[in-house]
PDB file of N, H, CA, C and O in Angstrom:
ATOM      1  N   UNK A   1       8.978 -57.538  58.499  1.00  0.00           N
ATOM      2  CA  UNK A   1       9.713 -56.474  59.362  1.00  0.00           C
ATOM      3  C   UNK A   1       9.014 -55.117  59.283  1.00  0.00           C
ATOM      4  O   UNK A   1       8.867 -54.445  60.304  1.00  0.00           O
ATOM      5  N   UNK A   2       8.644 -54.763  58.267  1.00  0.00           N
ATOM      6  H   UNK A   2       8.764 -55.309  57.437  1.00  0.00           H
ATOM      7  CA  UNK A   2       8.105 -53.386  57.874  1.00  0.00           C
ATOM      8  C   UNK A   2       6.837 -53.088  58.730  1.00  0.00           C
ATOM      9  O   UNK A   2       6.516 -51.945  59.054  1.00  0.00           O
ATOM     10  N   UNK A   3       6.210 -54.101  59.034  1.00  0.00           N
ATOM     11  H   UNK A   3       6.471 -55.029  58.771  1.00  0.00           H
ATOM     12  CA  UNK A   3       4.836 -53.917  59.672  1.00  0.00           C
ATOM     13  C   UNK A   3       5.118 -53.527  61.249  1.00  0.00           C
ATOM     14  O   UNK A   3       4.362 -52.875  61.970  1.00  0.00           O
ATOM     15  N   UNK A   4       6.340 -54.067  61.588  1.00  0.00           N
ATOM     16  H   UNK A   4       6.954 -54.597  61.002  1.00  0.00           H
ATOM     17  CA  UNK A   4       6.635 -53.425  63.077  1.00  0.00           C
ATOM     18  C   UNK A   4       6.588 -51.938  62.998  1.00  0.00           C
ATOM     19  O   UNK A   4       6.203 -51.346  64.006  1.00  0.00           O
ATOM     20  N   UNK A   5       6.885 -51.327  62.066  1.00  0.00           N
ATOM     21  H   UNK A   5       7.197 -51.808  61.246  1.00  0.00           H
ATOM     22  CA  UNK A   5       6.999 -49.890  62.247  1.00  0.00           C
ATOM     23  C   UNK A   5       5.415 -49.119  62.501  1.00  0.00           C
ATOM     24  O   UNK A   5       5.218 -47.969  62.893  1.00  0.00           O
ATOM     25  N   UNK A   6       4.518 -50.042  62.180  1.00  0.00           N
ATOM     26  H   UNK A   6       4.677 -50.977  61.862  1.00  0.00           H
ATOM     27  CA  UNK A   6       3.170 -49.824  62.624  1.00  0.00           C
ATOM     28  C   UNK A   6       2.642 -50.105  63.914  1.00  0.00           C
ATOM     29  O   UNK A   6       1.976 -49.361  64.634  1.00  0.00           O
ATOM     30  N   UNK A   7       3.044 -51.344  64.131  1.00  0.00           N
ATOM     31  H   UNK A   7       3.585 -51.949  63.546  1.00  0.00           H
ATOM     32  CA  UNK A   7       2.569 -52.140  65.363  1.00  0.00           C
ATOM     33  C   UNK A   7       3.127 -51.598  66.729  1.00  0.00           C
ATOM     34  O   UNK A   7       2.492 -51.500  67.778  1.00  0.00           O
ATOM     35  N   UNK A   8       4.444 -51.266  66.505  1.00  0.00           N
ATOM     36  H   UNK A   8       4.960 -51.346  65.652  1.00  0.00           H
ATOM     37  CA  UNK A   8       4.946 -50.801  67.831  1.00  0.00           C
ATOM     38  C   UNK A   8       4.373 -49.769  68.368  1.00  0.00           C
ATOM     39  O   UNK A   8       3.926 -49.787  69.515  1.00  0.00           O
ATOM     40  N   UNK A   9       4.318 -48.559  67.436  1.00  0.00           N
ATOM     41  H   UNK A   9       4.681 -48.544  66.505  1.00  0.00           H
ATOM     42  CA  UNK A   9       3.491 -47.244  67.838  1.00  0.00           C
ATOM     43  C   UNK A   9       2.160 -47.512  68.356  1.00  0.00           C
ATOM     44  O   UNK A   9       1.797 -47.147  69.474  1.00  0.00           O
ATOM     45  N   UNK A  10       1.442 -48.147  67.541  1.00  0.00           N
ATOM     46  H   UNK A  10       1.737 -48.444  66.633  1.00  0.00           H
ATOM     47  CA  UNK A  10       0.162 -48.682  67.749  1.00  0.00           C
ATOM     48  C   UNK A  10       0.072 -49.224  69.515  1.00  0.00           C
ATOM     49  O   UNK A  10      -0.620 -48.710  70.394  1.00  0.00           O
ATOM     50  N   UNK A  11       0.868 -50.229  69.624  1.00  0.00           N
ATOM     51  H   UNK A  11       1.430 -50.647  68.910  1.00  0.00           H
ATOM     52  CA  UNK A  11       0.880 -50.769  70.872  1.00  0.00           C
ATOM     53  C   UNK A  11       1.554 -49.895  71.947  1.00  0.00           C
ATOM     54  O   UNK A  11       1.356 -50.202  73.122  1.00  0.00           O
ATOM     55  N   UNK A  12       2.170 -49.054  71.717  1.00  0.00           N
ATOM     56  H   UNK A  12       2.331 -48.804  70.762  1.00  0.00           H
ATOM     57  CA  UNK A  12       2.642 -47.989  72.758  1.00  0.00           C
ATOM     58  C   UNK A  12       1.333 -46.893  73.028  1.00  0.00           C
ATOM     59  O   UNK A  12       1.061 -46.395  74.120  1.00  0.00           O
ATOM     60  N   UNK A  13       0.647 -46.673  71.814  1.00  0.00           N
ATOM     61  H   UNK A  13       0.868 -47.079  70.927  1.00  0.00           H
ATOM     62  CA  UNK A  13      -0.437 -45.790  71.921  1.00  0.00           C
ATOM     63  C   UNK A  13      -1.462 -46.263  72.761  1.00  0.00           C
ATOM     64  O   UNK A  13      -2.017 -45.576  73.618  1.00  0.00           O
ATOM     65  N   UNK A  14      -1.760 -47.689  72.459  1.00  0.00           N
ATOM     66  H   UNK A  14      -1.309 -48.248  71.763  1.00  0.00           H
ATOM     67  CA  UNK A  14      -2.984 -48.302  73.377  1.00  0.00           C
ATOM     68  C   UNK A  14      -2.587 -48.313  74.736  1.00  0.00           C
ATOM     69  O   UNK A  14      -3.342 -47.954  75.639  1.00  0.00           O
ATOM     70  N   UNK A  15      -1.264 -48.770  74.938  1.00  0.00           N
ATOM     71  H   UNK A  15      -0.651 -49.062  74.204  1.00  0.00           H
ATOM     72  CA  UNK A  15      -0.847 -48.751  76.368  1.00  0.00           C
ATOM     73  C   UNK A  15      -0.967 -47.512  77.339  1.00  0.00           C
ATOM     74  O   UNK A  15      -1.294 -47.568  78.525  1.00  0.00           O
ATOM     75  N   UNK A  16      -0.589 -46.198  76.499  1.00  0.00           N
ATOM     76  H   UNK A  16      -0.324 -46.152  75.536  1.00  0.00           H
ATOM     77  CA  UNK A  16      -0.716 -44.967  76.956  1.00  0.00           C
ATOM     78  C   UNK A  16      -1.977 -44.704  77.340  1.00  0.00           C
ATOM     79  O   UNK A  16      -2.137 -44.132  78.419  1.00  0.00           O
ATOM     80  N   UNK A  17      -3.152 -45.078  76.511  1.00  0.00           N
ATOM     81  H   UNK A  17      -3.022 -45.542  75.635  1.00  0.00           H
ATOM     82  CA  UNK A  17      -4.301 -44.902  76.588  1.00  0.00           C
ATOM     83  C   UNK A  17      -5.056 -45.316  77.479  1.00  0.00           C
ATOM     84  O   UNK A  17      -6.011 -44.712  77.968  1.00  0.00           O
ATOM     85  N   UNK A  18      -4.530 -46.741  77.829  1.00  0.00           N
ATOM     86  H   UNK A  18      -3.754 -47.231  77.432  1.00  0.00           H
ATOM     87  CA  UNK A  18      -4.890 -47.595  79.113  1.00  0.00           C
ATOM     88  C   UNK A  18      -4.215 -47.054  80.394  1.00  0.00           C
ATOM     89  O   UNK A  18      -4.799 -47.310  81.447  1.00  0.00           O
ATOM     90  N   UNK A  19      -3.339 -46.510  80.440  1.00  0.00           N
ATOM     91  H   UNK A  19      -2.865 -46.302  79.584  1.00  0.00           H
ATOM     92  CA  UNK A  19      -2.689 -46.056  81.737  1.00  0.00           C
ATOM     93  C   UNK A  19      -3.126 -44.607  82.139  1.00  0.00           C
ATOM     94  O   UNK A  19      -2.982 -44.088  83.246  1.00  0.00           O
ATOM     95  N   UNK A  20      -3.804 -43.946  80.788  1.00  0.00           N
ATOM     96  H   UNK A  20      -3.921 -44.367  79.889  1.00  0.00           H
ATOM     97  CA  UNK A  20      -4.277 -42.698  81.296  1.00  0.00           C
ATOM     98  C   UNK A  20      -5.859 -42.877  81.662  1.00  0.00           C
ATOM     99  O   UNK A  20      -6.413 -42.032  82.366  1.00  0.00           O
ATOM    100  N   UNK A  21      -6.475 -43.871  81.219  1.00  0.00           N
ATOM    101  H   UNK A  21      -6.025 -44.558  80.648  1.00  0.00           H
ATOM    102  CA  UNK A  21      -7.799 -44.269  81.621  1.00  0.00           C
ATOM    103  C   UNK A  21      -7.822 -44.866  83.032  1.00  0.00           C
ATOM    104  O   UNK A  21      -8.771 -44.663  83.789  1.00  0.00           O
ATOM    105  N   UNK A  22      -6.759 -45.606  83.368  1.00  0.00           N
ATOM    106  H   UNK A  22      -5.988 -45.770  82.752  1.00  0.00           H
ATOM    107  CA  UNK A  22      -6.397 -45.955  84.940  1.00  0.00           C
ATOM    108  C   UNK A  22      -6.088 -44.804  85.792  1.00  0.00           C
ATOM    109  O   UNK A  22      -6.634 -44.629  86.881  1.00  0.00           O
ATOM    110  N   UNK A  23      -5.170 -43.986  85.270  1.00  0.00           N
ATOM    111  H   UNK A  23      -4.726 -44.128  84.385  1.00  0.00           H
ATOM    112  CA  UNK A  23      -4.925 -42.594  86.165  1.00  0.00           C
ATOM    113  C   UNK A  23      -6.231 -41.910  86.419  1.00  0.00           C
ATOM    114  O   UNK A  23      -6.590 -41.657  87.569  1.00  0.00           O
ATOM    115  N   UNK A  24      -7.073 -41.553  85.191  1.00  0.00           N
ATOM    116  H   UNK A  24      -6.782 -41.759  84.256  1.00  0.00           H
ATOM    117  CA  UNK A  24      -8.301 -40.851  85.309  1.00  0.00           C
ATOM    118  C   UNK A  24      -9.251 -41.688  86.498  1.00  0.00           C
ATOM    119  O   UNK A  24      -9.923 -41.145  87.374  1.00  0.00           O
ATOM    120  N   UNK A  25      -9.128 -42.888  86.303  1.00  0.00           N
ATOM    121  H   UNK A  25      -8.582 -43.329  85.591  1.00  0.00           H
ATOM    122  CA  UNK A  25     -10.114 -43.468  87.389  1.00  0.00           C
ATOM    123  C   UNK A  25      -9.653 -43.295  88.691  1.00  0.00           C
ATOM    124  O   UNK A  25     -10.510 -43.025  89.532  1.00  0.00           O
ATOM    125  N   UNK A  26      -8.437 -43.395  89.064  1.00  0.00           N
ATOM    126  H   UNK A  26      -7.741 -43.615  88.381  1.00  0.00           H
ATOM    127  CA  UNK A  26      -7.936 -43.042  90.233  1.00  0.00           C
ATOM    128  C   UNK A  26      -8.098 -41.828  90.948  1.00  0.00           C
ATOM    129  O   UNK A  26      -8.262 -41.632  92.152  1.00  0.00           O
ATOM    130  N   UNK A  27      -7.990 -40.747  89.615  1.00  0.00           N
ATOM    131  H   UNK A  27      -7.856 -40.906  88.637  1.00  0.00           H
ATOM    132  CA  UNK A  27      -8.102 -39.245  90.039  1.00  0.00           C
ATOM    133  C   UNK A  27      -9.451 -38.928  90.493  1.00  0.00           C
ATOM    134  O   UNK A  27      -9.758 -38.178  91.419  1.00  0.00           O
ATOM    135  N   UNK A  28     -10.307 -39.671  89.633  1.00  0.00           N
ATOM    136  H   UNK A  28     -10.058 -40.281  88.881  1.00  0.00           H
ATOM    137  CA  UNK A  28     -11.924 -39.451  90.026  1.00  0.00           C
ATOM    138  C   UNK A  28     -12.644 -40.141  91.235  1.00  0.00           C
ATOM    139  O   UNK A  28     -13.791 -39.838  91.563  1.00  0.00           O
ATOM    140  N   UNK A  29     -11.870 -41.114  91.890  1.00  0.00           N
ATOM    141  H   UNK A  29     -10.939 -41.359  91.623  1.00  0.00           H
ATOM    142  CA  UNK A  29     -12.347 -41.886  92.928  1.00  0.00           C
ATOM    143  C   UNK A  29     -13.143 -42.903  92.779  1.00  0.00           C
ATOM    144  O   UNK A  29     -13.993 -43.228  93.608  1.00  0.00           O
ATOM    145  N   UNK A  30     -12.874 -43.612  91.459  1.00  0.00           N
ATOM    146  H   UNK A  30     -12.183 -43.347  90.786  1.00  0.00           H
ATOM    147  CA  UNK A  30     -13.629 -44.820  91.165  1.00  0.00           C
ATOM    148  C   UNK A  30     -13.257 -46.147  92.374  1.00  0.00           C
ATOM    149  O   UNK A  30     -14.009 -47.103  92.565  1.00  0.00           O
ATOM    150  N   UNK A  31     -12.377 -45.998  92.852  1.00  0.00           N
ATOM    151  H   UNK A  31     -11.766 -45.222  92.697  1.00  0.00           H
ATOM    152  CA  UNK A  31     -12.118 -47.267  93.901  1.00  0.00           C
ATOM    153  C   UNK A  31     -12.064 -46.910  95.284  1.00  0.00           C
ATOM    154  O   UNK A  31     -11.407 -47.485  96.152  1.00  0.00           O
ATOM    155  N   UNK A  32     -12.749 -45.993  95.409  1.00  0.00           N
ATOM    156  H   UNK A  32     -13.283 -45.526  94.705  1.00  0.00           H
ATOM    157  CA  UNK A  32     -12.958 -45.448  96.915  1.00  0.00           C
ATOM    158  C   UNK A  32     -13.656 -46.247  97.771  1.00  0.00           C
ATOM    159  O   UNK A  32     -13.235 -46.513  98.896  1.00  0.00           O
ATOM    160  N   UNK A  33     -14.973 -46.764  97.214  1.00  0.00           N
ATOM    161  H   UNK A  33     -15.316 -46.548  96.300  1.00  0.00           H
ATOM    162  CA  UNK A  33     -15.765 -47.490  97.993  1.00  0.00           C
ATOM    163  C   UNK A  33     -15.897 -48.996  97.468  1.00  0.00           C
ATOM    164  O   UNK A  33     -16.924 -49.372  96.903  1.00  0.00           O
ATOM    165  N   UNK A  34     -14.931 -49.737  97.659  1.00  0.00           N
ATOM    166  H   UNK A  34     -14.096 -49.431  98.118  1.00  0.00           H
ATOM    167  CA  UNK A  34     -14.905 -51.324  96.992  1.00  0.00           C
ATOM    168  C   UNK A  34     -15.933 -52.164  97.546  1.00  0.00           C
ATOM    169  O   UNK A  34     -16.491 -52.975  96.807  1.00  0.00           O
ATOM    170  N   UNK A  35     -16.277 -52.057  98.866  1.00  0.00           N
ATOM    171  H   UNK A  35     -15.823 -51.397  99.465  1.00  0.00           H
ATOM    172  CA  UNK A  35     -17.360 -52.953  99.467  1.00  0.00           C
ATOM    173  C   UNK A  35     -18.799 -52.323  99.542  1.00  0.00           C
ATOM    174  O   UNK A  35     -19.745 -52.998  99.948  1.00  0.00           O
ATOM    175  N   UNK A  36     -18.956 -50.921  99.115  1.00  0.00           N
ATOM    176  H   UNK A  36     -18.188 -50.373  98.786  1.00  0.00           H
ATOM    177  CA  UNK A  36     -20.224 -50.479  99.254  1.00  0.00           C
ATOM    178  C   UNK A  36     -21.191 -51.062  98.377  1.00  0.00           C
ATOM    179  O   UNK A  36     -22.356 -51.154  98.765  1.00  0.00           O
ATOM    180  N   UNK A  37     -20.836 -51.491  97.175  1.00  0.00           N
ATOM    181  H   UNK A  37     -19.890 -51.416  96.859  1.00  0.00           H
ATOM    182  CA  UNK A  37     -22.032 -52.060  96.235  1.00  0.00           C
ATOM    183  C   UNK A  37     -22.342 -53.439  96.740  1.00  0.00           C
ATOM    184  O   UNK A  37     -23.479 -53.895  96.624  1.00  0.00           O
ATOM    185  N   UNK A  38     -21.326 -54.145  97.321  1.00  0.00           N
ATOM    186  H   UNK A  38     -20.402 -53.774  97.416  1.00  0.00           H
ATOM    187  CA  UNK A  38     -21.621 -55.539  97.797  1.00  0.00           C
ATOM    188  C   UNK A  38     -22.551 -55.398  98.928  1.00  0.00           C
ATOM    189  O   UNK A  38     -23.472 -56.215  98.972  1.00  0.00           O
ATOM    190  N   UNK A  39     -22.472 -54.489  99.868  1.00  0.00           N
ATOM    191  H   UNK A  39     -21.725 -53.826  99.833  1.00  0.00           H
ATOM    192  CA  UNK A  39     -23.444 -54.200 100.636  1.00  0.00           C
ATOM    193  C   UNK A  39     -24.846 -53.719 100.475  1.00  0.00           C
ATOM    194  O   UNK A  39     -25.817 -54.034 101.163  1.00  0.00           O
ATOM    195  N   UNK A  40     -24.792 -52.814  99.344  1.00  0.00           N
ATOM    196  H   UNK A  40     -24.003 -52.558  98.785  1.00  0.00           H
ATOM    197  CA  UNK A  40     -26.023 -52.218  98.942  1.00  0.00           C
ATOM    198  C   UNK A  40     -26.751 -53.341  98.069  1.00  0.00           C
ATOM    199  O   UNK A  40     -27.963 -53.159  97.944  1.00  0.00           O
ATOM    200  N   UNK A  41     -26.308 -54.281  97.549  1.00  0.00           N
ATOM    201  H   UNK A  41     -25.324 -54.428  97.651  1.00  0.00           H
ATOM    202  CA  UNK A  41     -27.228 -55.381  96.906  1.00  0.00           C
ATOM    203  C   UNK A  41     -27.957 -56.080  97.901  1.00  0.00           C
ATOM    204  O   UNK A  41     -29.072 -56.549  97.671  1.00  0.00           O
ATOM    205  N   UNK A  42     -27.251 -56.192  99.246  1.00  0.00           N
ATOM    206  H   UNK A  42     -26.346 -55.811  99.433  1.00  0.00           H
ATOM    207  CA  UNK A  42     -27.949 -57.226 100.255  1.00  0.00           C
ATOM    208  C   UNK A  42     -29.216 -56.644 100.818  1.00  0.00           C
ATOM    209  O   UNK A  42     -30.095 -57.368 101.284  1.00  0.00           O
ATOM    210  N   UNK A  43     -29.315 -55.186 100.769  1.00  0.00           N
ATOM    211  H   UNK A  43     -28.601 -54.598 100.390  1.00  0.00           H
ATOM    212  CA  UNK A  43     -30.299 -54.397 101.543  1.00  0.00           C
ATOM    213  C   UNK A  43     -31.795 -54.926 100.735  1.00  0.00           C
ATOM    214  O   UNK A  43     -31.906 -55.317  99.573  1.00  0.00           O
ATOM    215  N   UNK A  44     -32.755 -54.799 101.678  1.00  0.00           N
ATOM    216  H   UNK A  44     -32.665 -54.482 102.622  1.00  0.00           H
ATOM    217  CA  UNK A  44     -34.187 -55.413 101.251  1.00  0.00           C
ATOM    218  C   UNK A  44     -34.968 -54.014 101.113  1.00  0.00           C
ATOM    219  O   UNK A  44     -36.130 -53.952 101.515  1.00  0.00           O
ATOM    220  N   UNK A  45     -34.412 -53.016 100.610  1.00  0.00           N
ATOM    221  H   UNK A  45     -33.469 -53.065 100.283  1.00  0.00           H
ATOM    222  CA  UNK A  45     -35.079 -51.878 100.672  1.00  0.00           C
ATOM    223  C   UNK A  45     -36.507 -51.769  99.628  1.00  0.00           C
ATOM    224  O   UNK A  45     -37.393 -50.916  99.676  1.00  0.00           O
ATOM    225  N   UNK A  46     -36.404 -52.714  98.873  1.00  0.00           N
ATOM    226  H   UNK A  46     -35.684 -53.407  98.834  1.00  0.00           H
ATOM    227  CA  UNK A  46     -37.133 -52.866  97.676  1.00  0.00           C
ATOM    228  C   UNK A  46     -38.434 -53.913  97.700  1.00  0.00           C
ATOM    229  O   UNK A  46     -39.256 -54.019  96.790  1.00  0.00           O
ATOM    230  N   UNK A  47     -38.429 -54.572  98.803  1.00  0.00           N
ATOM    231  H   UNK A  47     -37.761 -54.486  99.543  1.00  0.00           H
ATOM    232  CA  UNK A  47     -39.420 -55.630  99.004  1.00  0.00           C
ATOM    233  C   UNK A  47     -40.714 -54.968  99.213  1.00  0.00           C
ATOM    234  O   UNK A  47     -41.669 -55.635  98.816  1.00  0.00           O
ATOM    235  N   UNK A  48     -41.004 -53.784  99.753  1.00  0.00           N
ATOM    236  H   UNK A  48     -40.228 -53.242 100.075  1.00  0.00           H
ATOM    237  CA  UNK A  48     -42.154 -53.205  99.819  1.00  0.00           C
ATOM    238  C   UNK A  48     -42.797 -52.828  98.711  1.00  0.00           C
ATOM    239  O   UNK A  48     -44.021 -52.712  98.782  1.00  0.00           O
ATOM    240  N   UNK A  49     -42.291 -52.627  97.779  1.00  0.00           N
ATOM    241  H   UNK A  49     -41.297 -52.721  97.721  1.00  0.00           H
ATOM    242  CA  UNK A  49     -42.635 -52.215  96.324  1.00  0.00           C
ATOM    243  C   UNK A  49     -43.006 -53.335  95.356  1.00  0.00           C
ATOM    244  O   UNK A  49     -43.660 -53.029  94.358  1.00  0.00           O
ATOM    245  N   UNK A  50     -42.735 -54.300  95.509  1.00  0.00           N
ATOM    246  H   UNK A  50     -42.204 -54.549  96.319  1.00  0.00           H
ATOM    247  CA  UNK A  50     -42.909 -55.635  94.942  1.00  0.00           C
ATOM    248  C   UNK A  50     -44.295 -55.844  94.927  1.00  0.00           C
ATOM    249  O   UNK A  50     -45.012 -55.717  95.919  1.00  0.00           O
ATOM    250  N   UNK A  51     -44.763 -56.235  93.556  1.00  0.00           N
ATOM    251  H   UNK A  51     -44.180 -56.338  92.749  1.00  0.00           H
ATOM    252  CA  UNK A  51     -46.206 -56.764  93.818  1.00  0.00           C
ATOM    253  C   UNK A  51     -46.421 -58.169  94.162  1.00  0.00           C
ATOM    254  O   UNK A  51     -45.663 -59.103  93.902  1.00  0.00           O
ATOM    255  N   UNK A  52     -47.687 -58.218  94.855  1.00  0.00           N
ATOM    256  H   UNK A  52     -48.303 -57.459  95.065  1.00  0.00           H
ATOM    257  CA  UNK A  52     -47.844 -59.469  95.520  1.00  0.00           C
ATOM    258  C   UNK A  52     -48.151 -60.582  94.476  1.00  0.00           C
ATOM    259  O   UNK A  52     -47.667 -61.700  94.652  1.00  0.00           O
ATOM    260  N   UNK A  53     -48.930 -60.324  93.405  1.00  0.00           N
ATOM    261  H   UNK A  53     -49.324 -59.416  93.261  1.00  0.00           H
ATOM    262  CA  UNK A  53     -48.909 -61.431  92.489  1.00  0.00           C
ATOM    263  C   UNK A  53     -48.016 -61.173  91.151  1.00  0.00           C
ATOM    264  O   UNK A  53     -47.752 -60.072  90.668  1.00  0.00           O
ATOM    265  N   UNK A  54     -47.675 -62.262  90.740  1.00  0.00           N
ATOM    266  H   UNK A  54     -47.889 -63.156  91.132  1.00  0.00           H
ATOM    267  CA  UNK A  54     -46.761 -62.206  89.565  1.00  0.00           C
ATOM    268  C   UNK A  54     -47.467 -61.621  88.332  1.00  0.00           C
ATOM    269  O   UNK A  54     -48.640 -61.972  88.200  1.00  0.00           O
ATOM    270  N   UNK A  55     -46.961 -60.793  87.411  1.00  0.00           N
ATOM    271  H   UNK A  55     -46.009 -60.508  87.519  1.00  0.00           H
ATOM    272  CA  UNK A  55     -47.684 -60.278  86.289  1.00  0.00           C
ATOM    273  C   UNK A  55     -48.305 -61.685  85.421  1.00  0.00           C
ATOM    274  O   UNK A  55     -47.968 -62.868  85.462  1.00  0.00           O
ATOM    275  N   UNK A  56     -49.277 -61.014  84.695  1.00  0.00           N
ATOM    276  H   UNK A  56     -49.550 -60.052  84.662  1.00  0.00           H
ATOM    277  CA  UNK A  56     -50.087 -62.146  83.839  1.00  0.00           C
ATOM    278  C   UNK A  56     -49.100 -62.535  82.620  1.00  0.00           C
ATOM    279  O   UNK A  56     -48.578 -61.745  81.833  1.00  0.00           O
ATOM    280  N   UNK A  57     -48.958 -64.051  82.654  1.00  0.00           N
ATOM    281  H   UNK A  57     -49.381 -64.692  83.294  1.00  0.00           H
ATOM    282  CA  UNK A  57     -48.065 -64.396  81.527  1.00  0.00           C
ATOM    283  C   UNK A  57     -46.578 -64.637  81.926  1.00  0.00           C
ATOM    284  O   UNK A  57     -45.646 -64.938  81.179  1.00  0.00           O
ATOM    285  N   UNK A  58     -46.567 -64.417  83.404  1.00  0.00           N
ATOM    286  H   UNK A  58     -47.323 -64.173  84.010  1.00  0.00           H
ATOM    287  CA  UNK A  58     -45.088 -64.718  84.038  1.00  0.00           C
ATOM    288  C   UNK A  58     -44.815 -66.060  83.829  1.00  0.00           C
ATOM    289  O   UNK A  58     -45.731 -66.881  83.871  1.00  0.00           O
ATOM    290  N   UNK A  59     -43.507 -66.433  83.578  1.00  0.00           N
ATOM    291  H   UNK A  59     -42.763 -65.766  83.544  1.00  0.00           H
ATOM    292  CA  UNK A  59     -43.049 -67.721  83.455  1.00  0.00           C
ATOM    293  C   UNK A  59     -43.041 -68.379  84.969  1.00  0.00           C
ATOM    294  O   UNK A  59     -42.637 -67.880  86.020  1.00  0.00           O
ATOM    295  N   UNK A  60     -43.634 -69.693  84.713  1.00  0.00           N
ATOM    296  H   UNK A  60     -43.962 -70.098  83.859  1.00  0.00           H
ATOM    297  CA  UNK A  60     -43.880 -70.342  86.066  1.00  0.00           C
ATOM    298  C   UNK A  60     -45.316 -69.901  86.648  1.00  0.00           C
ATOM    299  O   UNK A  60     -45.894 -70.641  87.444  1.00  0.00           O
ATOM    300  N   UNK A  61     -45.753 -68.951  86.327  1.00  0.00           N
ATOM    301  H   UNK A  61     -45.283 -68.349  85.680  1.00  0.00           H
ATOM    302  CA  UNK A  61     -47.369 -68.652  86.950  1.00  0.00           C
ATOM    303  C   UNK A  61     -48.327 -69.516  86.540  1.00  0.00           C
ATOM    304  O   UNK A  61     -48.543 -69.671  85.338  1.00  0.00           O
ATOM    305  N   UNK A  62     -49.012 -70.179  87.487  1.00  0.00           N
ATOM    306  H   UNK A  62     -48.837 -70.054  88.463  1.00  0.00           H
ATOM    307  CA  UNK A  62     -50.227 -70.842  87.119  1.00  0.00           C
ATOM    308  C   UNK A  62     -51.436 -70.257  87.485  1.00  0.00           C
ATOM    309  O   UNK A  62     -51.567 -69.956  88.672  1.00  0.00           O
ATOM    310  N   UNK A  63     -52.517 -69.993  86.565  1.00  0.00           N
ATOM    311  H   UNK A  63     -52.411 -70.237  85.601  1.00  0.00           H
ATOM    312  CA  UNK A  63     -53.442 -69.299  86.674  1.00  0.00           C
ATOM    313  C   UNK A  63     -54.554 -70.122  87.833  1.00  0.00           C
ATOM    314  O   UNK A  63     -54.669 -71.348  87.810  1.00  0.00           O
ATOM    315  N   UNK A  64     -55.111 -69.491  88.543  1.00  0.00           N
ATOM    316  H   UNK A  64     -55.018 -68.495  88.561  1.00  0.00           H
ATOM    317  CA  UNK A  64     -55.870 -69.859  89.686  1.00  0.00           C
ATOM    318  C   UNK A  64     -56.963 -70.856  89.006  1.00  0.00           C
ATOM    319  O   UNK A  64     -57.533 -70.613  87.942  1.00  0.00           O
ATOM    320  N   UNK A  65     -57.162 -72.050  89.821  1.00  0.00           N
ATOM    321  H   UNK A  65     -56.699 -72.247  90.685  1.00  0.00           H
ATOM    322  CA  UNK A  65     -58.090 -72.927  89.030  1.00  0.00           C
ATOM    323  C   UNK A  65     -57.722 -74.051  88.213  1.00  0.00           C
ATOM    324  O   UNK A  65     -58.432 -75.023  87.950  1.00  0.00           O
ATOM    325  N   UNK A  66     -56.286 -73.777  87.754  1.00  0.00           N
ATOM    326  H   UNK A  66     -55.710 -72.988  87.967  1.00  0.00           H
ATOM    327  CA  UNK A  66     -55.551 -74.545  86.594  1.00  0.00           C
ATOM    328  C   UNK A  66     -54.477 -75.428  87.393  1.00  0.00           C
ATOM    329  O   UNK A  66     -54.030 -75.074  88.484  1.00  0.00           O
ATOM    330  N   UNK A  67     -54.062 -76.766  86.659  1.00  0.00           N
ATOM    331  H   UNK A  67     -54.426 -77.054  85.773  1.00  0.00           H
ATOM    332  CA  UNK A  67     -53.129 -77.155  87.444  1.00  0.00           C
ATOM    333  C   UNK A  67     -51.810 -77.067  86.305  1.00  0.00           C
ATOM    334  O   UNK A  67     -51.982 -76.848  85.106  1.00  0.00           O
ATOM    335  N   UNK A  68     -50.783 -77.236  86.804  1.00  0.00           N
ATOM    336  H   UNK A  68     -50.643 -77.414  87.778  1.00  0.00           H
ATOM    337  CA  UNK A  68     -49.591 -77.215  86.062  1.00  0.00           C
ATOM    338  C   UNK A  68     -49.412 -78.417  85.437  1.00  0.00           C
ATOM    339  O   UNK A  68     -49.517 -79.413  86.154  1.00  0.00           O
ATOM    340  N   UNK A  69     -49.160 -78.577  84.241  1.00  0.00           N
ATOM    341  H   UNK A  69     -49.075 -77.769  83.658  1.00  0.00           H
ATOM    342  CA  UNK A  69     -48.969 -79.762  83.355  1.00  0.00           C
ATOM    343  C   UNK A  69     -47.686 -80.387  83.777  1.00  0.00           C
ATOM    344  O   UNK A  69     -46.815 -79.747  84.366  1.00  0.00           O
ATOM    345  N   UNK A  70     -47.583 -81.612  83.476  1.00  0.00           N
ATOM    346  H   UNK A  70     -48.290 -82.133  82.997  1.00  0.00           H
ATOM    347  CA  UNK A  70     -46.302 -82.531  83.809  1.00  0.00           C
ATOM    348  C   UNK A  70     -45.679 -83.088  82.481  1.00  0.00           C
ATOM    349  O   UNK A  70     -46.321 -83.689  81.621  1.00  0.00           O
ATOM    350  N   UNK A  71     -44.566 -82.853  82.442  1.00  0.00           N
ATOM    351  H   UNK A  71     -44.043 -82.365  83.141  1.00  0.00           H
ATOM    352  CA  UNK A  71     -44.145 -83.708  81.361  1.00  0.00           C
ATOM    353  C   UNK A  71     -43.772 -82.722  80.119  1.00  0.00           C
ATOM    354  O   UNK A  71     -43.378 -83.194  79.053  1.00  0.00           O
TER     355      UNK A  71
END
């Protein structure tokens, strides 16, 4: 029972820290644009920057003139 003297204040302190972090996130606008990231990931703006050939040694890449081994 004497361990509760340490556990109860520790639990209260952690709860208050969590509440303070949540209030900080509300104050700084972390929840303002909930759907923006979902739409940004669907944009295809990086397609022009992609290389045409995969890099040498890329997984699944078969060099020209060779066949893929089976088995």
